[in-house]
C-alpha positions in Angstrom: 113.9 100.4 87.1 117.7 101.1 86.9 117.2 103.8 89.6 115.6 101.3 91.8 118.4 98.8 91.4 121.0 101.4 91.9 119.3 102.5 95.2 119.1 98.9 96.3 122.8 98.3 95.7 123.8 101.3 97.6 121.6 100.4 100.6 122.9 96.9 100.8 126.6 98.0 100.4 126.2 100.2 103.5 124.6 97.3 105.5 125.9 96.8 109.0 125.7 93.0 109.0 129.3 92.5 109.5 129.5 94.0 113.0 131.5 91.8 115.3 131.1 90.9 118.9 133.5 91.6 121.7 135.8 88.8 122.9 134.1 88.8 126.2 130.7 88.2 124.5 132.1 85.5 122.3 133.6 83.7 125.3 130.4 83.8 127.3 129.3 80.2 127.9 126.1 78.9 129.4 126.6 78.5 133.2 123.6 76.1 133.3 121.5 74.1 130.9 119.0 76.4 129.1 115.3 75.4 129.8 112.8 74.5 127.1 109.0 74.7 127.5 107.4 71.6 126.2 103.7 72.6 126.6 101.7 74.6 124.2 100.8 78.3 125.0 97.5 80.0 125.7 98.4 83.0 123.6 100.3 83.4 120.2 103.9 84.6 120.3 103.0 88.1 119.2 100.9 88.5 122.3 103.6 87.1 124.6 106.1 89.9 123.9 108.4 87.6 121.9 108.5 89.6 118.6 111.5 91.8 119.5 114.8 93.1 118.1 116.5 92.8 121.5 116.4 88.9 121.4 118.1 86.7 123.9 119.3 83.2 123.1 117.7 81.8 126.3 114.3 83.1 125.3 114.5 81.4 121.9 115.4 78.1 123.5 112.7 78.5 126.2 109.8 79.4 124.0 110.4 77.9 120.5 108.2 74.8 121.0 105.4 76.8 122.7 102.9 77.7 119.9 99.3 78.6 120.6 97.3 75.5 120.1 93.9 77.3 120.4 94.8 79.3 117.3 96.8 76.7 115.4 94.3 76.6 112.6 93.4 80.3 112.6 95.0 82.2 109.7 96.1 85.8 110.3 97.9 86.5 107.0 95.4 87.7 104.3 97.1 86.3 101.2 97.8 82.8 100.0 100.4 80.8 101.9 102.1 77.8 100.3 104.3 75.6 102.4 106.9 73.1 101.0 107.2 69.7 102.7 110.2 67.4 102.1 110.5 63.6 102.6 113.9 64.0 104.2 112.5 66.3 107.0 109.6 64.4 108.4 108.7 67.2 110.9 107.2 69.1 108.1 104.5 66.5 107.6 103.4 67.0 111.2 103.6 70.8 110.9 101.3 70.8 107.9 98.7 68.9 109.8 99.0 70.9 113.1 98.8 74.3 111.3 96.8 73.2 108.3 94.4 76.1 108.6 97.2 78.6 108.1 98.1 77.4 104.6 96.1 77.6 101.4 98.4 75.2 99.6 101.0 72.6 100.6 103.6 71.4 98.2 105.2 68.0 99.0 108.6 67.7 97.3 107.8 64.3 95.7 107.9 64.3 91.9 110.5 64.4 89.0 109.7 64.6 85.3 112.2 62.6 83.2 112.5 62.2 79.5 113.6 58.8 78.2 113.5 59.4 74.4 111.2 60.8 71.7 107.8 61.5 73.2 108.7 59.3 76.2 108.1 60.9 79.6 107.9 59.5 83.1 106.9 61.1 86.4 109.1 59.4 89.1 109.0 59.9 92.9 105.5 58.3 93.3 107.0 55.9 96.0 107.2 59.0 98.2 103.5 59.9 97.8 101.8 59.4 101.1 98.1 59.3 100.4 97.2 58.8 104.1 98.9 62.1 104.9 97.2 63.8 102.0 93.8 62.7 103.3 94.8 63.7 106.9 95.9 67.2 106.0 92.9 67.9 103.9 90.7 66.8 106.8 92.3 69.3 109.0 91.5 72.3 106.8 88.7 72.6 104.3 89.8 73.9 100.9 93.5 73.2 101.5 95.1 72.4 98.1 97.8 69.7 97.8 100.1 70.7 94.9 103.3 68.6 94.8 106.5 70.0 93.3 107.4 68.6 89.9 111.0 69.1 89.0 112.5 68.5 85.5 115.1 66.0 86.4 118.3 65.0 84.4 117.3 66.9 81.3 120.0 67.7 78.9 120.3 70.7 76.7 119.3 68.3 73.8 116.3 67.2 75.6 115.0 70.8 76.0 116.0 71.6 72.4 114.0 68.5 71.1 110.9 69.2 73.2 110.5 73.0 73.1 110.3 73.1 69.3 108.0 70.1 68.9 104.3 70.3 69.5 103.9 66.5 69.7 106.5 66.3 72.4 104.8 69.1 74.4 101.5 67.5 74.0 102.7 64.1 75.2 104.6 65.8 78.1 101.5 67.6 79.2 99.3 64.5 78.8 101.8 62.5 81.1 101.7 65.2 83.8 98.0 65.6 83.8 97.4 61.8 84.0 99.7 61.4 87.0 98.1 64.5 88.8 94.6 63.2 88.2 95.4 59.6 89.2 97.0 60.7 92.4 94.1 63.1 93.3 96.3 66.1 93.5 94.9 69.6 93.2 97.7 70.8 90.9 101.5 71.0 90.7 104.3 73.4 91.4 106.7 73.2 88.4 110.4 73.8 88.8 112.3 74.1 85.5 113.4 77.7 84.9 116.8 77.4 86.6 117.6 74.4 84.5 117.7 76.0 81.1 120.0 78.5 79.5 118.7 82.0 78.7 118.5 81.5 74.9 115.8 78.8 75.2 113.5 80.8 77.5 111.2 81.7 74.7 110.5 78.1 74.0 110.0 77.4 77.7 107.3 80.1 77.8 105.5 78.2 75.1 105.9 74.9 76.9 104.6 76.3 80.2 101.7 78.0 78.5 100.7 74.6 76.9 101.1 72.7 80.2 99.0 75.3 82.0 96.2 75.0 79.5 96.2 71.2 79.8 96.2 71.3 83.6 93.5 73.9 83.7 91.4 71.9 81.3 91.6 69.1 83.9 90.7 71.5 86.6 94.2 71.5 88.1 96.3 74.4 89.4 99.8 75.2 88.2 102.5 77.2 89.9 106.0 78.0 88.7 109.1 78.3 90.9 111.1 81.4 89.8 114.5 82.8 90.7 114.8 86.3 92.2 114.1 89.2 89.7 117.3 90.9 91.0 120.3 88.6 91.0 121.6 88.1 94.6 124.6 90.3 95.5 124.2 92.6 92.4 122.1 95.4 91.0 121.4 93.4 87.8 118.3 91.7 86.6 117.9 88.0 87.3 117.0 85.2 85.0 113.3 85.8 85.3 112.2 89.3 84.6 109.0 91.4 84.3 109.0 90.5 80.6 108.5 86.7 81.3 106.3 87.4 84.3 103.9 89.5 82.1 103.6 86.7 79.6 103.0 84.0 82.1 101.0 85.8 84.8 97.7 85.5 82.9 98.2 81.8 82.3 99.6 80.4 85.6 98.0 80.4 89.0 101.0 81.6 91.0 104.7 82.0 91.2 106.9 80.7 94.0 109.5 83.5 94.2 112.9 82.4 95.7 113.8 85.4 97.7 116.5 83.8 99.8 120.1 82.5 99.6 121.3 86.1 99.0 124.7 85.9 100.5 127.6 83.8 99.2 130.1 82.0 101.4 132.2 84.9 102.5 131.8 87.4 103.9 129.0 86.2 106.1 125.7 87.9 105.4 121.9 87.9 105.6 119.7 85.2 103.9 117.2 87.7 102.5 118.0 91.4 103.1 114.7 93.3 103.2 115.6 96.0 100.6 116.4 93.2 98.2 113.3 91.3 98.9 111.2 94.4 98.2 113.1 95.2 95.0 112.5 91.6 93.7 108.8 92.1 93.9 108.8 95.6 92.5 111.0 94.8 89.6 109.0 91.8 88.7 105.7 93.5 88.8 106.2 97.3 88.7 102.6 98.1 87.9 101.2 95.9 90.6 99.0 94.1 88.2 99.5 90.5 89.2 100.8 90.9 92.8 98.4 88.4 94.3 100.0 85.7 92.2 103.4 86.3 93.6 104.3 84.1 96.6 107.2 85.8 98.4 109.7 83.2 99.4 110.4 82.9 103.2 113.3 80.7 104.3 112.7 78.8 107.5 116.3 77.7 107.5 119.5 79.7 108.1 123.1 79.7 107.2 126.2 78.9 109.4 129.4 80.6 108.0 132.8 79.3 108.9 135.4 82.0 108.7 138.3 79.5 108.8 137.0 77.3 106.0 135.6 80.1 103.8 132.4 78.1 103.5 128.8 78.0 104.6 126.2 75.3 105.3 122.5 75.3 106.0 121.3 75.2 109.5 117.8 74.1 110.5 115.7 74.3 113.7 117.0 71.5 115.8 120.8 72.3 115.2 120.1 76.0 115.6 118.6 75.4 119.1 121.4 73.1 120.0 124.0 75.8 119.0 122.2 78.4 121.2 122.3 75.9 124.0 126.0 75.1 123.6 127.3 78.6 123.1 124.5 81.0 124.5 125.6 83.8 122.1 124.6 87.4 122.0 121.9 87.9 119.3 122.5 90.9 117.1 119.8 92.7 115.0 121.0 94.0 111.7 118.5 96.8 111.1 119.5 97.2 107.4 118.8 93.7 106.4 116.2 93.2 109.1 117.7 89.8 110.3 119.2 88.5 113.5 122.7 87.0 113.6 125.2 85.8 116.2 128.7 84.6 116.3 130.2 81.5 118.2 133.5 79.8 118.2 134.2 76.1 118.0 137.0 74.7 120.1 138.9 73.6 117.0 136.7 74.9 114.1 137.3 78.7 114.5 134.8 81.5 114.3 131.3 81.0 112.9 128.5 83.4 112.1 124.9 82.3 111.9 122.0 84.0 110.3 118.7 82.3 111.0 115.1 83.6 110.9 113.5 84.9 114.1 110.0 86.0 115.0 111.0 89.5 114.4 112.6 89.0 111.0 109.5 87.0 109.8 107.1 89.5 111.1 108.8 92.3 109.2 108.6 90.2 106.0 104.9 89.4 106.6 104.2 93.1 107.0 106.2 93.7 103.7 104.2 91.0 101.9 100.9 92.7 103.1 102.1 96.0 102.0 103.1 94.7 98.5 99.9 92.7 98.2 101.7 89.3 97.7 101.3 85.9 99.1 103.9 83.6 100.8 105.9 80.4 99.9 107.8 78.8 102.8 110.8 76.6 102.3 110.4 74.5 104.2 107.9 73.6 107.0 110.0 71.2 108.9 113.0 73.5 109.1 111.6 76.3 111.2 110.6 76.7 114.9 107.1 75.7 115.9 106.2 79.1 117.3 106.9 80.7 113.9 103.5 79.5 112.8 101.8 81.8 115.4 102.5 84.6 113.0 100.8 83.2 109.9 
């Protein structure tokens, strides 16, 4: 394992992602408004010659809305595909319905689990639950499972300490969660808790998750766990969730939503999910390939916009990405080491910016990697990408 981590670190250190564009390229502005197709396509993007490394900004703008409607419900990827949907990005709700057949699970980001005192738990966020949408999306794809995310919200260290060592607390917590999932007619839950707890309490958390899973399974409900990357971003060190924890929980849980994105920090600008790191995260987590089908490889459908002058970064999603391409018509650069596209642009008063955002080519490479490794996919999140991305799934 140490040899694998060392090789990964060397490969990423030698990455060419920090190549810069010439001044003439950076100053190149659009001489006319870039056109956008508004109608659907007769063929998927991969049959229209759009999955390329030599990408042009004008082609992205032209084609990004043009998905293949005839195959919108036809799934190409062999493994499980879970897509997150958020209330603050309503386009994701439409995407889930239009491409429902391409997903095995959808996870609306609706629910929070709160503790109010001894054996007192509450699931909040129920006002966000849209049962009409749940019925509509299930109608579009037979067998699609709706598994909302449940995040442990506002838990203190004392809350965890009191719950993890107390069977009565764990039993009441599990009962509360199951009752809500059943009453709302969900198919299960995606639990997010691992990042909220310090390392020294992870043994107790394993016990809690095992008990929760048993209670949910007894009620015929699924349970997935959101987990951080097995290799800490920007390092050659193990992350907070390793093969040790994975081997204990893999027989108990139905799947793991692996967060293989957000690799680069604010400066210098870098890729969201360099391919060698993504591969290592899976191999380190399950070196014997025993439970690969339960790993859902994280795909970011958002990007990052790095500001050189402010030493900062901020997320960029589809609509703003397309507008940036229209405004600046930048030269797209393919980083072969990370397997991601990026471009530079300059604001009139904001200085130089570097943007990394997924493209058809970067996604196709990751789908091929997922097939090779025998893992599924988890997409964060459906409303942030471009519509023609779904042709690939």
